[in-house]
Wavefront OBJ file of the C-alpha trace (Angstrom):
o trace
v 27.839 8.813 11.950
v 25.856 6.766 9.374
v 22.666 4.890 10.195
v 22.741 1.266 9.716
v 19.828 -0.913 8.451
v 19.339 -4.653 8.729
v 19.705 -5.449 5.042
v 22.253 -7.253 3.129
v 24.786 -4.232 2.804
v 27.199 -3.646 5.629
v 27.574 -0.584 7.316
v 31.158 -0.095 5.395
v 29.333 -0.794 2.066
v 26.723 1.717 2.701
v 29.322 4.220 3.983
v 31.222 3.803 0.523
v 28.090 4.234 -1.365
v 27.028 7.428 0.413
v 30.698 8.640 -0.115
v 30.545 8.261 -3.892
v 27.112 9.551 -4.174
v 28.110 12.631 -2.284
v 31.136 13.116 -4.368
v 29.292 12.934 -7.489
v 26.712 15.450 -6.043
v 29.728 17.934 -5.151
v 31.322 17.240 -8.439
v 27.921 18.310 -10.190
v 28.125 21.522 -8.278
v 31.760 22.288 -9.374
v 32.880 21.389 -5.802
v 31.533 24.236 -4.050
v 32.432 23.405 -0.538
v 29.592 25.311 1.021
v 27.092 22.406 0.340
v 29.351 19.381 1.691
v 26.751 18.654 4.475
v 23.770 18.893 2.119
v 25.403 16.660 -0.477
v 26.087 14.146 2.250
v 22.615 14.142 3.627
v 20.841 13.935 0.232
v 23.096 11.090 -0.627
v 22.411 9.278 2.319
v 18.833 9.475 1.617
v 19.334 8.584 -1.779
v 21.228 5.463 -0.862
v 18.970 4.296 2.068
v 16.061 4.485 -0.521
v 17.840 2.222 -2.721
v 18.945 -0.266 -0.081
v 15.425 -0.259 1.359
v 13.517 -0.709 -1.820
v 13.743 -4.369 -2.217
v 12.331 -4.987 1.025
v 9.482 -2.321 0.402
v 8.676 -4.218 -2.885
v 8.152 -7.386 -0.975
v 6.059 -5.795 1.650
v 3.936 -3.954 -0.850
v 3.536 -7.432 -3.326
v 2.492 -9.270 0.220
v -0.046 -6.480 0.959
v -1.371 -6.652 -2.513
v -1.849 -10.476 -2.388
v -3.735 -10.176 1.085
v -5.929 -7.545 -0.372
v -6.585 -9.404 -3.668
v -7.284 -12.697 -1.560
v -9.681 -10.647 0.799
v -11.525 -9.214 -2.515
v -11.783 -12.856 -4.087
v -13.314 -13.990 -0.764
v -15.573 -10.976 -0.584
v -16.754 -11.771 -4.145
v -17.683 -15.068 -3.302
v -19.379 -14.267 -0.170
v -21.328 -11.657 -2.085
v -22.552 -13.858 -4.921
v -23.683 -16.423 -2.098
v -25.551 -13.705 -0.667
v -27.082 -12.615 -4.003
v -28.478 -16.135 -4.360
v -30.285 -15.882 -0.915
v -31.510 -12.613 -1.822
v -33.040 -13.435 -4.945
v -34.608 -16.310 -2.979
v -35.853 -13.598 -0.647
v -39.037 -11.333 -1.091
v -38.754 -8.464 -3.312
v -38.259 -5.842 -0.279
v -35.354 -7.697 0.868
v -33.921 -8.315 -2.600
v -34.241 -4.349 -3.386
v -32.633 -3.491 -0.176
v -29.930 -5.905 -0.950
v -29.341 -4.535 -4.345
v -28.999 -1.091 -3.029
v -26.386 -1.976 -0.557
v -24.457 -4.157 -2.987
v -24.351 -1.282 -5.273
v -22.571 0.948 -2.620
v -20.397 -1.714 -1.844
v -19.302 -2.086 -5.387
v -18.342 1.475 -5.582
v -16.305 1.187 -2.416
v -14.910 -2.060 -4.149
v -13.720 -0.245 -7.100
v -12.274 2.621 -5.004
v -10.514 -0.098 -3.113
v -9.067 -1.798 -6.256
v -8.220 1.874 -7.567
v -6.417 2.679 -4.270
v -4.427 -0.532 -4.364
v -3.082 -0.012 -7.970
v -2.216 3.725 -6.632
v -0.548 2.452 -3.474
v 1.883 0.088 -5.364
v 3.238 3.161 -7.336
v 4.326 4.998 -4.084
v 6.825 4.565 -1.317
v 7.565 6.013 2.034
v 5.262 7.937 4.064
v 2.752 8.199 1.156
v 2.810 4.345 0.889
v 1.929 4.102 4.558
v -1.056 6.755 4.355
v -2.691 4.969 1.106
v -2.049 1.483 2.972
v -3.975 2.804 6.078
v -6.735 4.168 3.939
v -7.288 0.914 2.127
v -7.173 -1.085 5.313
v -9.847 1.419 6.833
v -11.906 1.005 3.724
v -11.564 -2.699 3.629
v -12.773 -2.855 7.147
v -15.721 -0.739 6.481
v -16.471 -3.066 3.524
v -16.140 -5.958 5.635
v -18.785 -4.674 8.432
v -21.059 -3.621 5.777
v -21.131 -7.241 4.092
v -21.365 -8.795 7.946
v -24.594 -6.467 8.232
v -25.888 -7.684 4.976
v -25.212 -11.540 6.029
v -26.713 -11.223 9.294
v -30.117 -10.617 7.655
v -30.159 -14.044 5.786
v -29.277 -16.031 8.710
l 1 2 3 4 5 6 7 8 9 10 11 12 13 14 15 16 17 18 19 20 21 22 23 24 25 26 27 28 29 30 31 32 33 34 35 36 37 38 39 40 41 42 43 44 45 46 47 48 49 50 51 52 53 54 55 56 57 58 59 60 61 62 63 64 65 66 67 68 69 70 71 72 73 74 75 76 77 78 79 80 81 82 83 84 85 86 87 88 89 90 91 92 93 94 95 96 97 98 99 100 101 102 103 104 105 106 107 108 109 110 111 112 113 114 115 116 117 118 119 120 121 122 123 124 125 126 127 128 129 130 131 132 133 134 135 136 137 138 139 140 141 142 143 144 145 146 147 148 149 150 151
C-alpha cells in the first residue's frame, strides 16, 4: 500500500509516478522479474524524495534566514560589548579579546556548517541542523556570560 504525504500530489498521482519509475527501473534491468519488489521500493523512495523536496527547501531556507538573523544580532551585540571593553581596563579588555577570538572561531564554524547543511537532505540535514543549533546555543551562552561582566 503506498504511503501518503500531505503535499499537493494526490495518492493516485503518486502511485502513477511510482509505477512509472518502477517500470523504467525494470526496463533498465531487462525486465528481470526477480527484482520487482526492489524496483518498487526504490521507485517509492525516489518519488517521495522528489515530492518532498520543495517542502524541505522551504524549511532549509527558513532555517538559514533564522540563523543569519541571529548572527547579525550576535555581531551587533558583540560590537557593543567591544566598545564597552575598550572603555574598561586593560585586564578586562585582554580577557574580552581572548573570549571574542574563541567566539569568532565558533562563528566561522557555524557559518561553514550552515553552508554544508543547505547542501544535504534527509537524516544528514537533521543531524547537521542539530549540530548548528547546539553550536548556536553554546555561542549565545558564552556571549551572555561576557555581557554579564559589563552590566
